[in-house]
Structure formats: structure tokens, C-alpha cells
C-alpha positions as CSV (number, residue, x, y, z in Angstrom):
1,X,-18.4,-15.0,-20.0
2,X,-17.2,-11.6,-19.9
3,X,-14.0,-9.3,-19.7
4,X,-13.5,-7.8,-16.6
5,X,-11.8,-4.1,-16.6
6,X,-9.0,-4.3,-14.2
7,X,-9.2,-0.7,-13.5
8,X,-12.9,-0.3,-12.4
9,X,-14.1,-4.1,-12.1
10,X,-16.9,-3.6,-14.7
11,X,-18.0,-6.4,-16.6
12,X,-17.9,-5.9,-20.6
13,X,-18.8,-7.9,-23.5
14,X,-16.1,-10.1,-25.2
15,X,-16.3,-8.1,-28.2
16,X,-15.6,-4.8,-26.4
17,X,-12.0,-3.3,-27.0
18,X,-12.2,-0.8,-24.4
19,X,-14.2,-0.7,-21.0
20,X,-17.5,0.6,-21.4
21,X,-17.5,2.8,-18.0
22,X,-14.1,3.9,-17.7
23,X,-12.6,3.5,-21.3
24,X,-9.6,1.4,-20.3
25,X,-8.2,-0.8,-23.3
26,X,-9.3,-4.4,-22.7
27,X,-6.9,-6.2,-24.9
28,X,-3.7,-6.0,-22.5
29,X,-2.1,-9.0,-20.6
30,X,-3.7,-7.6,-17.4
31,X,-7.4,-8.2,-18.7
32,X,-8.8,-11.9,-18.7
33,X,-11.8,-13.3,-19.6
34,X,-13.6,-15.0,-16.8
35,X,-17.0,-16.5,-15.9
36,X,-20.1,-14.2,-14.9
37,X,-20.2,-15.6,-11.3
38,X,-17.5,-14.2,-9.4
39,X,-16.2,-15.6,-6.0
40,X,-16.0,-13.1,-3.2
41,X,-12.9,-14.9,-2.2
42,X,-11.4,-14.3,-5.8
43,X,-12.4,-10.4,-5.5
44,X,-10.7,-10.4,-1.9
45,X,-7.6,-12.0,-3.4
46,X,-7.0,-10.1,-6.1
47,X,-7.6,-6.5,-4.7
48,X,-5.6,-7.2,-1.7
49,X,-2.6,-8.2,-4.0
50,X,-3.0,-5.3,-6.1
51,X,-3.2,-3.1,-3.2
52,X,0.0,-4.2,-1.6
53,X,1.8,-3.9,-5.3
54,X,0.6,-0.1,-5.2
55,X,1.7,0.5,-1.8
56,X,5.2,-0.9,-2.6
57,X,5.3,1.9,-5.3
58,X,4.3,4.7,-3.0
59,X,7.3,3.5,-0.8
60,X,9.6,3.7,-3.9
61,X,8.5,7.1,-4.8
62,X,9.2,8.3,-1.4
63,X,12.9,6.6,-1.0
64,X,13.6,8.2,-4.8
65,X,12.5,11.5,-4.1
66,X,14.4,11.7,-0.7
67,X,17.7,10.1,-2.6
68,X,17.9,12.7,-5.3
69,X,17.1,15.7,-2.5
70,X,19.8,14.2,-0.5
71,X,22.2,14.1,-3.3
72,X,21.6,17.3,-4.4
73,X,22.0,19.2,-0.9
74,X,24.9,16.9,-0.2
75,X,23.3,15.0,2.6
76,X,23.5,11.8,0.9
77,X,21.6,8.7,2.2
78,X,20.2,11.2,5.1
79,X,18.0,12.4,2.5
80,X,16.0,9.1,2.8
81,X,16.3,9.1,6.3
82,X,15.0,12.7,6.4
83,X,12.0,11.5,4.3
84,X,11.0,8.8,6.6
85,X,11.5,10.7,9.9
86,X,8.8,13.0,8.4
87,X,6.5,10.0,7.6
88,X,7.0,8.7,10.9
89,X,6.1,11.9,12.8
90,X,2.9,12.3,10.6
91,X,2.1,8.4,11.1
92,X,2.5,8.9,15.0
93,X,-0.2,11.7,14.8
94,X,-2.3,10.0,12.6
95,X,-2.3,6.6,14.5
96,X,-2.8,7.8,18.2
97,X,-5.3,10.9,17.2
98,X,-6.6,10.1,13.9
99,X,-10.0,8.7,15.1
100,X,-10.9,11.4,17.1
101,X,-9.8,14.1,14.7
102,X,-11.9,12.3,12.0
103,X,-15.0,12.0,14.3
104,X,-14.8,15.8,15.3
105,X,-14.3,17.0,11.3
106,X,-17.3,14.7,10.5
107,X,-19.6,16.3,13.1
108,X,-20.1,12.6,14.6
109,X,-21.7,11.9,17.9
110,X,-21.1,8.8,19.9
111,X,-24.5,6.7,20.5
112,X,-25.3,3.7,22.9
113,X,-28.0,1.0,22.7
114,X,-30.6,3.2,24.4
115,X,-30.3,5.8,21.8
116,X,-29.9,3.7,18.6
117,X,-31.2,-0.2,19.4
118,X,-31.4,-1.5,16.2
119,X,-28.1,0.1,14.9
120,X,-26.2,-1.4,17.6
121,X,-27.7,-4.9,17.2
122,X,-26.7,-5.0,13.7
123,X,-22.9,-3.7,14.4
124,X,-22.9,-6.3,17.2
125,X,-24.2,-9.1,15.0
126,X,-21.7,-8.4,12.1
127,X,-18.9,-8.2,14.7
128,X,-19.8,-11.7,16.0
129,X,-19.7,-12.5,12.4
130,X,-16.7,-11.1,11.7
131,X,-15.0,-12.4,14.9
132,X,-14.1,-8.8,16.0
133,X,-14.6,-6.6,19.2
134,X,-17.6,-4.3,18.9
135,X,-16.3,-0.7,17.4
136,X,-17.6,2.6,18.8
137,X,-20.8,3.6,17.0
138,X,-21.3,6.9,16.0
139,X,-24.2,9.0,14.0
140,X,-23.9,12.0,11.7
141,X,-27.2,14.1,11.8
142,X,-27.8,14.9,8.2
143,X,-30.0,13.7,5.5
144,X,-26.9,12.6,3.1
145,X,-26.8,9.1,2.7
146,X,-23.1,7.6,3.6
147,X,-21.1,5.7,6.3
148,X,-17.6,5.0,7.1
149,X,-15.0,3.4,9.5
150,X,-11.9,4.4,10.9
151,X,-9.3,3.7,13.9
152,X,-5.8,2.3,13.9
153,X,-6.7,-1.5,14.9
154,X,-10.0,-3.6,15.3
155,X,-9.6,-2.9,19.3
156,X,-9.7,0.7,18.3
157,X,-11.9,1.2,15.6
158,X,-15.4,3.2,15.2
159,X,-18.1,3.1,12.6
160,X,-20.3,6.2,11.6
161,X,-23.4,6.1,9.7
162,X,-25.5,9.2,8.7
163,X,-29.4,9.5,9.8
164,X,-30.0,9.8,6.2
165,X,-28.8,6.5,5.4
166,X,-30.5,4.8,8.4
167,X,-33.9,6.2,7.6
168,X,-33.9,5.1,4.0
169,X,-32.5,1.5,4.4
170,X,-34.3,-1.4,5.8
171,X,-32.6,-3.7,8.4
172,X,-31.0,-6.3,5.5
173,X,-29.9,-3.2,3.7
174,X,-28.5,-1.8,6.9
175,X,-26.5,-5.1,7.7
176,X,-24.9,-4.9,4.1
177,X,-23.5,-1.4,4.9
178,X,-22.3,-2.2,8.4
179,X,-20.7,-5.6,7.0
180,X,-18.8,-3.3,4.4
181,X,-17.4,-1.2,7.1
182,X,-16.7,-4.2,9.3
183,X,-14.9,-5.5,6.4
184,X,-12.8,-2.4,6.2
185,X,-12.0,-3.1,10.1
186,X,-11.3,-6.7,9.6
187,X,-9.0,-6.4,6.7
188,X,-7.2,-3.5,8.5
189,X,-8.2,-1.1,5.6
190,X,-8.4,1.6,8.3
191,X,-5.0,1.3,9.0
192,X,-3.8,0.7,5.4
193,X,-5.7,3.9,4.4
194,X,-3.9,5.9,7.1
195,X,-0.7,4.6,6.1
196,X,-1.4,5.5,2.6
197,X,-2.5,8.8,3.4
198,X,0.5,9.4,5.6
199,X,2.9,8.1,2.6
200,X,1.0,10.5,0.0
201,X,1.0,13.3,2.5
202,X,4.7,13.1,3.3
203,X,5.5,13.0,-0.5
204,X,3.3,16.2,-1.1
205,X,5.0,18.1,1.9
206,X,8.5,17.2,0.9
207,X,8.0,18.3,-2.9
208,X,6.2,21.3,-1.8
209,X,9.0,22.4,0.5
210,X,11.5,21.6,-2.1
211,X,9.8,23.6,-4.9
212,X,9.4,26.5,-2.5
213,X,12.9,26.4,-1.6
214,X,14.1,26.4,-5.3
215,X,12.0,29.1,-6.7
216,X,11.6,31.5,-3.6
217,X,14.9,30.7,-1.4
218,X,17.3,28.9,-3.4
219,X,18.9,31.2,-5.9
220,X,22.1,31.5,-4.4
221,X,22.4,27.8,-3.9
222,X,21.4,27.3,-7.5
223,X,24.2,29.5,-8.5
224,X,26.8,27.7,-6.7
225,X,26.1,24.0,-8.1
226,X,27.9,23.1,-10.9
227,X,28.7,20.2,-13.5
228,X,26.7,17.0,-12.4
229,X,24.7,18.7,-9.7
230,X,22.9,20.4,-12.5
231,X,21.5,17.4,-13.8
232,X,20.6,16.3,-10.4
233,X,18.7,19.6,-9.9
234,X,16.7,18.8,-13.0
235,X,15.9,15.4,-11.7
236,X,15.1,16.7,-8.2
237,X,12.6,19.4,-9.8
238,X,11.0,17.0,-11.9
239,X,10.4,14.6,-9.1
240,X,9.1,17.4,-6.8
241,X,6.5,18.1,-9.8
242,X,5.4,14.5,-10.7
243,X,5.7,12.8,-7.5
244,X,2.7,14.1,-5.6
245,X,0.6,13.5,-8.9
246,X,1.7,9.8,-9.0
247,X,1.4,9.4,-5.5
248,X,-2.1,10.7,-5.7
249,X,-3.2,8.5,-8.6
250,X,-1.6,5.4,-6.4
251,X,-3.3,6.1,-3.4
252,X,-7.0,6.8,-5.3
253,X,-6.1,3.5,-7.2
254,X,-5.5,1.6,-3.6
255,X,-8.6,3.2,-2.5
256,X,-10.8,1.9,-5.3
257,X,-9.3,-1.6,-4.6
258,X,-9.9,-1.6,-1.0
259,X,-13.5,-0.7,-1.5
260,X,-14.1,-3.6,-3.8
261,X,-12.3,-5.8,-1.3
262,X,-14.6,-4.5,1.4
263,X,-17.5,-5.0,-0.8
264,X,-16.6,-8.7,-1.2
265,X,-15.8,-9.2,2.5
266,X,-19.6,-7.8,3.2
267,X,-20.9,-10.3,0.8
268,X,-18.7,-12.9,2.7
269,X,-20.0,-11.7,6.2
270,X,-23.9,-11.7,5.4
271,X,-23.8,-14.5,2.6
272,X,-26.1,-12.0,1.1
273,X,-24.6,-9.8,-1.6
274,X,-27.8,-8.3,-2.7
275,X,-28.3,-6.8,0.6
276,X,-25.2,-4.3,0.0
277,X,-26.3,-4.0,-3.6
278,X,-29.6,-2.8,-2.7
279,X,-28.1,-0.3,-0.1
280,X,-25.6,1.1,-2.9
281,X,-28.6,1.3,-5.6
282,X,-30.5,3.5,-2.9
283,X,-27.7,5.6,-2.2
284,X,-27.3,6.0,-6.1
285,X,-30.6,8.0,-6.0
286,X,-29.4,10.3,-3.3
287,X,-28.5,14.1,-4.5
288,X,-27.4,15.4,-1.1
289,X,-23.9,15.8,-0.4
290,X,-22.4,15.4,3.1
291,X,-21.5,19.0,4.0
292,X,-18.8,17.9,6.7
293,X,-16.8,15.7,4.4
294,X,-13.5,16.9,2.9
295,X,-11.1,15.9,0.2
296,X,-9.0,14.7,3.0
297,X,-11.6,12.1,4.3
298,X,-13.6,11.4,1.2
299,X,-11.8,8.1,0.5
300,X,-13.1,6.7,3.8
301,X,-16.8,6.7,3.2
302,X,-18.7,3.8,1.4
303,X,-19.3,6.3,-1.5
304,X,-17.7,9.4,-2.3
305,X,-19.4,12.1,-0.4
306,X,-18.2,15.0,-2.6
307,X,-19.6,13.9,-5.9
308,X,-23.0,12.8,-6.9
309,X,-23.4,9.1,-6.7
310,X,-25.1,8.6,-9.8
311,X,-22.6,10.6,-12.1
312,X,-21.3,8.8,-15.1
313,X,-18.1,10.5,-15.3
314,X,-15.0,8.4,-14.1
315,X,-11.3,9.3,-13.7
316,X,-8.0,8.0,-12.3
317,X,-8.4,10.5,-9.4
318,X,-11.8,8.7,-8.6
319,X,-11.7,7.4,-4.9
320,X,-14.2,4.8,-5.5
321,X,-14.8,2.5,-8.1
322,X,-17.9,2.9,-10.4
323,X,-21.0,2.5,-8.4
324,X,-22.6,0.5,-11.4
325,X,-19.7,-1.6,-11.6
326,X,-19.7,-2.5,-7.6
327,X,-23.3,-3.2,-8.0
328,X,-22.8,-5.6,-10.9
329,X,-20.0,-7.5,-9.2
330,X,-22.1,-8.0,-5.9
331,X,-25.0,-9.4,-8.0
332,X,-22.6,-11.8,-9.7
333,X,-21.5,-13.4,-6.9
């Protein structure tokens, strides 16, 4: 038996009061003692539920921020409407052009069967296993070891893998990685990540505009506000400061949950959790960073491309669960 950390998924001894990896207290109601053998169906259900809850909180932050900004500027409920309009416009751009934008930013090139026969075969096998259309396949010519999936739906999806990862993995391990990415597509994580990014981006954009207005262009407006509006002003400023931080924390938490969900999905598709565990273990030995990755795309990759995979430090702003935890969970299935 072991205590499973609800933050990072690490298995701890029953005697531990805090998680060995992330130091989260283990005595709260949300932490339970479970058998070491953990079904991938349980992992999927738990992380899908937690992701939806966190997504709800993002919507709440956006609505509250829009409401109080509307109240201060006397827009009323139109503050919320404006917040959603900003989100919708950003969402449409990401929905229809996101895949091509990400591939261009990553320096990925599209391949076909004649170029990479083994890779195409593996992708086709996992597509059949998952009951999915075959996604477009891309390669990033770099020695870094990584992969990601993107797109707005299974019918408009793509997977990309680096040359370095392909050269280091055997076919079984490559299948585990592709199964992880196909799981992201199957569970609509690619759309979920896009929606999360749009909401967080909208919150950051609105908060930044509000702060710039007050500090650089709103002196006359502030002088004209009296009474209750002064309290609303304080609320708006506090929300504009803390909302982006809270939104980013929630986005990173969602990202970590979806990675665990995709790991469990890969185990379901391959019926061989060890294949992905071995692949992740090899990635942990790599010291080469992916130069084309950015902070805007880091959450999409199978491992964080901007951080040393073997790093022992973990924080609430991490895009991925600790690698040791992911490997341990896979090997306990």
C-alpha cells in the first residue's frame, strides 16, 4: 500500500507526512491510501475529472474579472460579454490556424511513408488501436528527444517527433511515445489545451490592459470615481494582479493532469506500460534542449523541452508531472 500524492501522482510510503517529490502534505482528505497496482482506467477517470474542475475555475476567474471591470467602468454585465468576445476571437484564430502556427514555430517538416516507413507504420498501428484517423506526421530535425500532438480534432490532428528521439528508441518504445500522443488526440487533449491556452491568454490580456489603463492612462478616471467605486477599484486592481497568476497555476495543473491521462491512455492502447516507461527513462538521460520550443508551446510536449528532464526541482508552475512519478505509475499498472 502507498499514499498517492494528488499533486504529482508520486507513490509515498504510508509513514510519510509529505510527498517525497513535491513536498505536498499527504494527510488531507484528498489523499488516499491505494494499492500499488493502479488501473489505467482509474488514472484516466481521476485526471479527467480533475481537469474539468480546474477548467471550470478558469471560466470563473474570467467571469469575475469581466464583471468587476464592467462594474467599475459602468459597463455592467457587458464587462463579462467583452471578456468572452476577446476569448472567442482568440479561440477562432487558434482553432483554425493553431496547428500550422505551432508546426511552423517548431521547425517541423511533414513526412510520408517513403521518407519514414517505420514511423508511419507505428502511427497507423496506434490509429487503428485507438479507432482514430491517421494524423499528419512531422519530424523536427534536432538531436533533442521530444514529441507532441496538436490540432483541433482527431480529423485535423498532427503528431511531431524529433530526430533525436527516433534515433534513440527501439520500435516498442517508439510505439509507447506515439500511443501517448494518440491518447492526447483521442481524449481531445489537443483541443482542451488550446481552449485552456485561450482562456489563460484572455485573462492575461484583459488584466494587462486594465493595469496599463490605471497606471498610465487612467488618472483622470480615477479622480472622478467616488464612494463605492473606490472599493470596486481596489477589487479590480487586485483581480488584475492575481488573476493571471491563478490562471497560469490552473493551466499548469491541467497540463500535468492531462499528461498523466495520456500516459494511462498509452498503456491502454499498447497494453504495455513498460514501453512508454522505458522511453521516458531514456529521455531523462538527455541533456539537449529543443531550441525551437517556447514558453507558449512547452506544455504540448511529452516532456518539458525548456527544462532538464532529469531535474529534481518541482514547482506549481511545472507543465509536467515529475518524470520519476510518471515512470513509477506506469510500472505499477
